[in-house]
C-alpha positions in Angstrom: 0.0 0.0 0.0 1.6 3.2 1.1 5.3 3.1 1.0 6.4 0.4 3.4 8.8 1.9 5.9 10.7 -1.0 7.3 11.9 -0.4 10.8 14.5 -3.1 10.7 17.5 -1.3 9.1 19.2 -3.4 6.5 21.9 -2.6 4.0 21.2 -4.3 0.7 24.6 -3.8 -0.9 25.4 -1.4 -3.7 24.6 -3.6 -6.8 21.8 -4.1 -7.6 20.4 -1.2 -5.6 17.0 -1.8 -4.0 15.1 1.4 -3.6 13.5 2.3 -0.2 10.0 2.3 -1.6 10.2 -1.4 -2.4 11.4 -2.6 1.0 14.7 -1.2 2.2 15.1 1.2 5.0 14.1 4.6 3.7 16.0 6.4 6.5 19.4 5.1 5.2 18.8 5.5 1.5 18.5 9.2 0.9 21.6 10.6 2.5 24.1 12.3 0.2 26.3 9.2 0.3 23.4 7.0 -0.6 22.4 9.3 -3.5 26.0 9.1 -4.8 25.9 5.3 -4.5 22.7 5.2 -6.4 24.1 7.2 -9.3 27.3 5.2 -9.4 25.4 1.9 -9.3 23.4 2.7 -12.4 20.5 0.6 -11.1 17.5 2.2 -9.6 19.0 5.7 -9.9 16.5 8.2 -8.6 17.9 11.3 -10.1 19.1 14.3 -8.0 15.9 15.2 -6.3 13.5 13.6 -3.8 9.9 14.6 -3.1 8.7 13.7 0.4 5.0 13.2 0.8 3.7 13.3 4.4 0.6 11.1 4.7 -2.4 12.4 6.7 -4.7 9.6 5.8 -6.3 10.5 2.5 -7.3 7.6 0.3 -5.6 9.4 -2.5 -2.2 9.9 -0.8 -0.4 7.3 -2.7 -1.7 8.9 -5.9 0.4 12.0 -5.1 3.5 9.8 -4.8 2.6 8.1 -8.0 1.9 11.3 -10.0 5.3 12.6 -9.0 6.9 9.3 -10.2 5.0 9.5 -13.4 6.8 12.8 -14.0 10.1 11.0 -13.6 10.9 12.3 -10.1 11.5 10.0 -7.2 9.1 10.4 -4.3 8.9 8.8 -0.8 5.9 8.5 1.4 6.3 9.0 5.2 3.7 9.0 7.9 2.3 12.4 8.8 3.7 12.4 12.3 7.3 11.7 11.1 9.8 13.9 13.1 12.1 16.4 11.5 15.1 14.1 11.7 13.3 11.5 9.7 12.1 14.0 7.1 15.4 15.7 6.7 17.2 12.4 6.4 15.8 12.2 2.8 17.3 15.6 1.9 14.0 16.6 0.3 13.8 19.0 -2.6 10.0 19.3 -2.1 7.6 18.4 0.6 3.9 17.7 -0.1 1.3 17.5 2.7 -1.5 15.1 1.8 -5.2 15.3 2.5 -6.9 13.4 5.2 -10.2 12.7 7.0 -9.4 14.8 10.1 -10.2 18.4 11.0 -7.2 20.7 11.8 -9.2 22.6 14.4 -9.9 19.5 16.5 -7.6 18.8 19.4 -5.2 16.0 18.7 -5.4 16.4 14.9 -2.2 15.2 13.1 0.3 17.9 12.4 3.8 18.6 11.2 6.8 19.0 13.6 7.1 22.4 15.4 10.2 23.5 13.4 8.8 22.3 10.0 8.0 25.6 8.4 11.2 27.3 9.8 13.3 24.5 8.4 11.6 24.7 5.0 12.2 28.4 4.8 15.8 28.2 5.9 16.5 25.5 3.3 14.3 27.0 0.6 12.2 23.9 0.3 8.9 24.4 -1.5 5.8 23.1 0.3 2.5 22.1 -1.3 -0.5 21.3 1.0 -3.4 19.4 -0.5 -6.9 19.4 1.1 -6.1 18.7 4.8 -2.5 19.7 4.0 -3.7 23.2 2.9 -5.8 23.6 6.0 -2.8 22.6 8.1 -0.8 25.3 6.5 -3.5 27.9 7.2 -4.1 26.9 10.8 -0.4 26.6 11.8 0.7 29.8 10.2 -1.9 32.0 11.9 -5.0 31.7 9.7 -8.3 30.1 10.6 -10.2 27.0 9.4 -13.8 26.3 10.3 -16.4 23.7 9.4 -18.0 24.8 6.1 -21.6 25.8 5.9 -21.8 23.4 2.9 -19.4 20.6 2.3 -18.1 20.1 -1.2 -17.6 16.6 -2.6 -17.1 15.3 -6.1 -16.3 16.9 -9.4 -17.0 20.7 -9.6 -15.5 23.9 -11.1 -13.0 26.2 -9.5 -12.0 29.6 -10.7 -8.5 31.3 -10.8 -9.2 34.7 -9.3 -5.9 36.4 -9.7 -2.4 36.0 -11.2 -0.4 33.4 -9.4 2.9 31.5 -9.4 1.0 28.2 -8.7 -1.1 28.3 -11.8 1.6 30.0 -14.0 0.3 30.7 -17.5 -3.0 28.7 -17.3 -5.1 30.2 -20.1 -8.5 29.0 -18.8 -9.5 30.7 -15.6 -12.0 27.8 -14.8 -11.2 24.1 -14.4 -13.0 21.0 -13.2 -11.5 19.5 -10.1 -12.2 16.7 -7.5 -13.3 18.2 -4.2 -13.6 16.3 -0.9 -13.8 18.6 2.2 -16.1 19.6 5.0 -13.9 22.4 6.5 -12.7 25.5 4.8 -10.2 28.3 5.3 -12.0 31.5 6.4 -9.0 33.7 7.2 -5.5 33.3 5.5 -2.2 33.8 7.3 -0.2 36.9 6.8 1.7 36.9 3.5 -0.8 34.5 1.8 -3.2 35.3 -1.0 -6.2 33.5 -2.3 -5.7 32.6 -6.0 -8.6 30.2 -6.5 -12.3 29.9 -5.4 -15.1 27.5 -5.8 -18.6 28.4 -7.2 -19.7 28.7 -3.6 -16.9 31.2 -2.8 -14.8 28.8 -0.8 -11.0 29.4 -0.8 -9.5 26.5 -2.9 -6.0 27.7 -3.8 -3.6 29.8 -1.8 0.1 30.8 -2.0 2.9 32.7 -0.4 5.2 32.8 -3.4 8.0 34.5 -1.4 8.2 31.6 1.1 7.3 29.0 -1.6 4.3 27.7 0.3 1.2 26.7 -1.7 -2.1 25.1 -0.9 -4.9 23.5 -2.9 -8.3 22.6 -1.2 -9.0 20.1 -4.0 -7.2 16.9 -5.1 -5.0 17.6 -8.2 -3.6 14.1 -8.0 -6.8 12.3 -9.1 -7.6 11.9 -12.8 -10.9 13.7 -12.6 -9.2 17.0 -11.7 -8.8 17.9 -15.4 -5.7 20.2 -15.0 -4.4 18.7 -11.8 -1.6 16.8 -13.3 -0.4 19.9 -15.1 -0.6 21.9 -11.8 1.7 19.3 -10.2 4.0 19.4 -13.1 4.2 23.2 -13.0 4.8 23.1 -9.3 7.6 20.6 -9.5 9.5 21.8 -12.6 8.8 25.5 -12.7 8.4 26.5 -9.0 10.5 23.8 -7.2 12.8 23.3 -10.3 13.4 19.6 -9.6 15.0 17.2 -12.1 13.6 13.9 -13.4 15.2 10.5 -13.2 12.7 7.8 -12.2 11.2 5.1 -14.6 9.1 2.0 -14.6 12.2 0.0 -15.5 13.6 1.1 -12.1 10.7 -0.6 -10.4 11.1 -3.8 -12.3 14.8 -4.0 -11.6 14.3 -3.2 -8.0 11.5 -5.7 -7.4 13.4 -8.5 -9.0 16.4 -7.6 -6.8 14.2 -7.5 -3.7 12.7 -10.9 -4.4 16.2 -12.3 -4.9 17.2 -10.7 -1.6 14.2 -12.0 0.3 14.0 -15.5 -1.1 17.1 -17.6 -0.3 18.8 -19.6 -3.1 17.3 -22.9 -1.9 13.9 -21.5 -0.9 10.7 -22.5 -2.7 7.7 -20.2 -3.3 3.9 -20.7 -3.8 1.9 -18.4 -6.0 -1.8 -18.1 -6.1 -3.0 -17.4 -9.7 -6.5 -16.0 -9.8 -6.8 -15.6 -13.5 -6.4 -11.8 -13.2 -3.7 -9.5 -14.4 -2.3 -8.8 -10.9 -1.4 -12.3 -9.8 -0.2 -13.2 -13.3 2.2 -10.2 -13.4 3.4 -11.0 -9.9 4.0 -14.6 -10.8 5.9 -13.6 -14.0 8.1 -11.2 -12.0 8.9 -13.8 -9.3 9.5 -16.5 -12.0 12.1 -14.2 -13.6 13.8 -13.9 -10.2 13.8 -17.5 -9.0 12.8 -19.7 -11.9 11.5 -23.2 -11.2 11.5 -22.7 -7.5 8.1 -21.0 -8.0 5.1 -23.2 -7.8 1.8 -21.8 -9.1 -1.7 -23.0 -8.5 -5.1 -21.9 -9.7 -8.0 -22.4 -7.3 -11.5 -22.8 -8.5 -13.4 -21.7 -5.4 -16.9 -21.8 -7.1 -17.0 -18.1 -7.4 -15.5 -17.8 -10.9 -17.2 -16.3 -14.0 -18.6 -18.4 -16.9 -16.0 -21.0 -18.1 -13.3 -18.9 -16.3 -11.4 -22.0 -15.1 -11.0 -23.4 -18.6 -10.0 -20.1 -20.1 -7.4 -19.0 -17.6 -5.7 -22.4 -17.6 -5.3 -22.2 -21.3 -3.9 -18.7 -21.0 -1.4 -19.8 -18.4 -0.2 -22.7 -20.5 -0.2 -21.1 -24.0 0.9 -17.6 -23.2 2.5 -17.2 -19.8 4.3 -20.5 -19.9 3.9 -20.9 -16.2 3.6 -24.4 -14.6 0.2 -24.3 -12.9 -1.7 -26.8 -10.8 -5.5 -26.5 -10.8 -7.3 -27.1 -7.4 -11.1 -27.5 -7.2 -12.2 -26.1 -3.8 -15.7 -25.0 -4.9 -17.7 -27.5 -2.8 -16.0 -26.7 0.4 -16.1 -23.0 0.1 -19.7 -22.8 -1.1 -20.8 -25.0 1.8 -19.2 -22.5 4.2 -20.8 -19.5 2.5 -24.3 -20.9 2.4 -26.6 -18.6 4.4 -23.9 -15.9 4.8 -25.3 -12.5 3.8 -23.1 -9.9 5.6 -20.5 -8.6 3.1 -17.6 -8.5 5.6 -18.4 -12.1 6.8 -18.4 -13.3 3.3 -14.9 -11.8 2.7 -13.5 -13.1 5.9 -14.9 -16.6 5.2 -13.3 -16.6 1.7 -10.0 -15.4 3.2 -10.0 -18.1 5.9 -10.6 -20.8 3.3 -7.9 -19.3 1.1 -5.5 -20.0 3.9 -6.6 -23.6 4.3 -6.2 -24.3 0.6 -2.6 -23.0 0.6 -1.8 -24.9 3.7 -2.8 -28.1 1.8 -1.0 -27.1 -1.4 2.1 -26.2 0.7 2.1 -29.8 2.0 1.8 -31.1 -1.5 4.7 -29.1 -2.8 6.9 -30.3 0.1 6.1 -33.9 -0.7 7.0 -33.4 -4.4 10.2 -31.3 -3.9 11.4 -32.3 -0.5 11.5 -28.6 0.5 8.9 -26.9 2.6 7.9 -23.6 0.8 8.4 -20.6 3.0 6.9 -17.9 0.8 3.5 -17.1 -0.7 3.3 -14.6 -3.7 0.2 -12.4 -3.8 -0.8 -9.8 -6.4 -1.8 -7.2 -3.8 -2.1 -3.7 -5.2 -2.2 -0.4 -3.4 -6.0 0.1 -3.7 -6.4 -3.2 -1.9 -4.4 -2.0 1.0 -5.7 1.5 1.4 -9.3 0.3 1.4 -8.5 -2.2 4.1 -7.0 0.5 6.5 -3.3 0.6 7.2 -2.0 -2.7 8.6 0.0 -2.8 11.9 3.5 -1.7 11.4 2.8 0.0 8.1 3.6 3.5 9.5 0.3 4.8 8.0 -1.9 5.9 10.8 -4.6 8.3 9.7 -6.8 6.5 7.1 -10.4 5.4 7.8 -11.5 1.8 7.1 -13.8 1.3 4.1 -13.7 -2.5 3.5 -11.4 -5.4 4.0 -9.8 -7.6 1.3 -9.0 -11.3 1.7 -5.4 -10.9 0.5 -4.3 -8.1 2.9 -5.6 -9.4 6.2 -2.4 -11.2 7.2 -1.6 -14.8 7.4 -1.7 -17.0 10.6 1.8 -17.3 12.0 1.5 -21.0 12.5 1.4 -21.6 8.7 5.0 -20.3 8.4 4.3 -18.3 5.2 6.1 -15.1 4.5 4.4 -12.8 1.9 6.0 -11.8 -1.3 4.0 -8.9 -2.7 6.0 -7.3 -5.5 3.1 -5.1 -6.7 1.9 -3.8 -3.3 3.2 -0.3 -4.1 1.6 -0.1 -7.6 -1.7 0.8 -9.3 -3.4 -1.2 -11.9 -2.1 0.8 -14.9 1.4 0.6 -13.5 1.0 -3.2 -13.2 0.0 -3.4 -16.8 3.1 -1.4 -17.9 5.2 -3.7 -15.8 3.6 -6.8 -17.4 4.3 -5.5 -20.9 8.0 -4.9 -19.9 8.1 -8.6 -19.1 6.4 -9.6 -22.4 3.1 -10.6 -20.8 0.7 -10.7 -23.8 -1.4 -7.5 -24.4 -4.6 -9.5 -24.6 -4.0 -10.7 -21.1 -2.8 -7.3 -19.8 -5.9 -5.6 -21.0 -8.3 -7.9 -19.1 -10.7 -6.0 -16.8 -10.0 -6.3 -13.0 -11.7 -9.1 -11.2 -12.1 -9.0 -7.4 -10.3 -11.5 -5.1 -13.5 -12.7 -3.5 -14.9 -13.3 -7.0 -18.7 -13.4 -7.6 -19.3 -13.4 -3.9 -19.2 -9.6 -4.0 -21.3 -9.5 -7.1 -24.1 -11.6 -5.7 -25.6 -9.5 -2.9 -26.7 -11.6 0.0 -26.4 -15.4 0.0 -24.3 -16.6 -2.9 -25.9 -20.0 -2.7 -29.5 -18.7 -2.9 -31.9 -19.5 -5.8 -29.3 -20.3 -8.5 -27.8 -16.9 -8.0 -24.3 -17.9 -9.3 -25.6 -19.5 -12.5 -27.8 -16.5 -13.2 -25.0 -13.9 -12.7 -22.6 -16.0 -14.8 -25.0 -16.1 -17.7 -25.8 -12.4 -17.4 -22.2 -11.3 -17.1 -21.2 -13.4 -20.2 -23.9 -11.7 -22.3 -22.9 -8.3 -21.1 -19.2 -8.6 -21.5 -19.5 -10.2 -25.0 -21.8 -7.4 -26.0 -19.2 -4.9 -24.9 -16.5 -6.7 -26.8 -18.7 -6.9 -30.0 -19.3 -3.2 -29.8 -15.5 -2.5 -29.7 -15.8 -0.9 -26.2 -13.9 -3.3 -24.0 -10.6 -1.5 -24.0 -12.4 1.9 -23.4 -13.8 0.7 -20.1 -11.8 0.1 -17.0 -14.1 -2.5 -15.5 -17.6 -3.9 -16.4 -19.6 -6.5 -14.7 -23.1 -7.7 -13.6 -24.5 -7.7 -10.1 -27.2 -10.1 -8.8 -29.6 -8.2 -6.6 -31.5 -10.1 -3.7 -34.9 -8.8 -4.9 -37.5 -9.8 -7.3 -39.8 -7.7 -9.5 -43.0 -8.2 -11.3 -42.8 -8.5 -15.1 -44.6 -9.7 -18.2 -42.9 -12.3 -20.4 -44.7 -14.3 -23.1 -48.1 -12.9 -22.1 -47.6 -14.2 -18.6 -47.0 -12.4 -15.4 -43.6 -13.2 -13.9 -42.0 -12.6 -10.5 -38.2 -12.8 -11.3 -34.8 -11.5 -10.4 -33.3 -8.1 -10.9 -29.7 -7.7 -12.1 -27.6 -4.6 -12.2 -25.0 -3.7 -14.8 -21.9 -1.6 -14.0 -19.2 -0.1 -16.2 -16.7 2.5 -15.2 -13.8 4.5 -16.5 -10.7 5.0 -14.4 -6.9 4.9 -14.6 -6.2 3.6 -11.2 -9.4 2.4 -9.5 -9.1 5.0 -6.8 -11.6 7.3 -8.5 -14.0 6.3 -11.3 -16.9 7.6 -13.4 -19.7 5.5 -14.8 -19.4 4.7 -18.5 -22.0 6.5 -20.7 -23.2 3.8 -23.1 -25.5 4.8 -26.0 -29.1 4.1 -25.0 -29.4 1.6 -27.9 -26.6 -0.5 -26.6 -28.3 -0.8 -23.1 -31.6 -1.5 -24.7 -30.2 -4.4 -26.8 -28.2 -5.8 -23.8 -31.2 -5.6 -21.5 -33.5 -7.4 -24.1 -30.9 -10.1 -24.7 -30.5 -10.8 -21.0 -34.2 -11.0 -20.3 -34.7 -13.2 -23.4 -31.9 -15.6 -22.7 -31.7 -15.7 -18.9 -35.2 -17.0 -17.9 -34.8 -16.1 -14.2 -34.3 -12.4 -14.9 -37.1 -9.9 -15.9 -35.5 -6.6 -15.0 -32.1 -4.9 -15.8 -30.8 -1.7 -14.2 -27.7 0.3 -14.9 -25.5 1.8 -12.2 -24.8 5.5 -12.8 -22.8 6.2 -9.6 -19.2 7.5 -9.5 -16.5 6.6 -7.0 -16.8 8.3 -4.6 -19.4 8.2 -3.2 -19.8 4.5 -4.1 -17.0 1.9 -4.4 -16.5 0.0 -7.7 -18.0 -3.2 -6.4 -21.4 -3.3 -4.7 -20.0 -5.2 -1.7 
């Protein structure tokens, strides 16, 4: 998830260099000597500048780090309560204060160290505060922040109200941004000016150009802030004047080096292949690092899509060339899920059974190889982690829990597994780029995401009730094939059908029916952290609805989800 800050300090050796954001101690890797070693090593070189992002708990915090990396500048994510010694150990060229769910005017709210702003002024370090970060700047430097009369959430216009360093030569005085705040700045500190306002008149952009301190009340890091990326670019290269030097190839080299460092020369590793892009890319990366000591399995847990098992096994064999064992665990898991309707309990049940399957597979691998596998590979991504709340020891303290994921809940210690999660820092589009670097076929890379708990989160309520799984498989197959036939599949981030635990009255074949309702969802996104619903042509939806009701006899009503994220999540459970 957020940058893992390992408390155990380990030196990894000069070649190949393993960067702090993939597992080494960040506190020892950003000193001048370490920077010199990075440049001399030629592997994982970060370039001359480091951007430190202080995390105050926003679900978009990692996006800030990612946007900086996309611009070719190395960035490191630290907890918001990091002390000055820890912050300065990275010799930052820029510091960004993230958003967060707290209110700066409430006692005990997370803050920066007491000497933070004096240090930044003395060293000439530009500071950008985003959302909560902007409010922190205002509050700590003598301004005032209060609860807003009207909270602002979602996509809305903001207006540049005067010439500013932050916006540079922006030609359009109005831009659409992603807002998410319930507090607002009502009085600015001395030396600051308001350079942007919302339609409601709220202060949304401030600056003290002389001290190089800037603030944005909205989230420039999310894709739905239409000029946000350009604002970050302008801030980094024209205001802070940093230099670039960070690429996706660095990530691949470093992750392979980290796997080799973590997994001993005689150790064996198990990998769970779900049929999705994440686990396949993770397996390919680990296979590059350790070869045949990787043992892959594909578990049919009874929650797969139509003919998913057959299709993915063919893909593994014909395209990825990975040795894979198929395990059918559907009967056991569905028996445990029968009657379970609470979403969290379903996820926990699936997670627990996941552990049991790998315990058994671990024993099988030991019998065949004579070596007990110590490691388990998972294709965990950053969105999985941030939506599960920061794990213990992660150094991320201020996020609010949304939902849990089966693959980030931790493993029972008695199983003896250690996790290998080479994608844990990355977003979906970065994983796809990583896969292409390793020659994973484009057809596989472009597959839509599929949730770890499978159809359990797409059948609301009891997954074993009234043929729900067969119904949703049939509906989903019709829907996805229609999207592909229309040439829309690659334009959509994710599309799927949802089985609703309700029935509606209908008329089919001159007869009154009382049948199931299904929902269709399609979204556009680049990272899964924010999303808009896809606007199909009405004719497409009409044809898909008719085909579903005609071919799936248990369905007489189809609805289409037109909710963005936020306020909803991508999946319904």
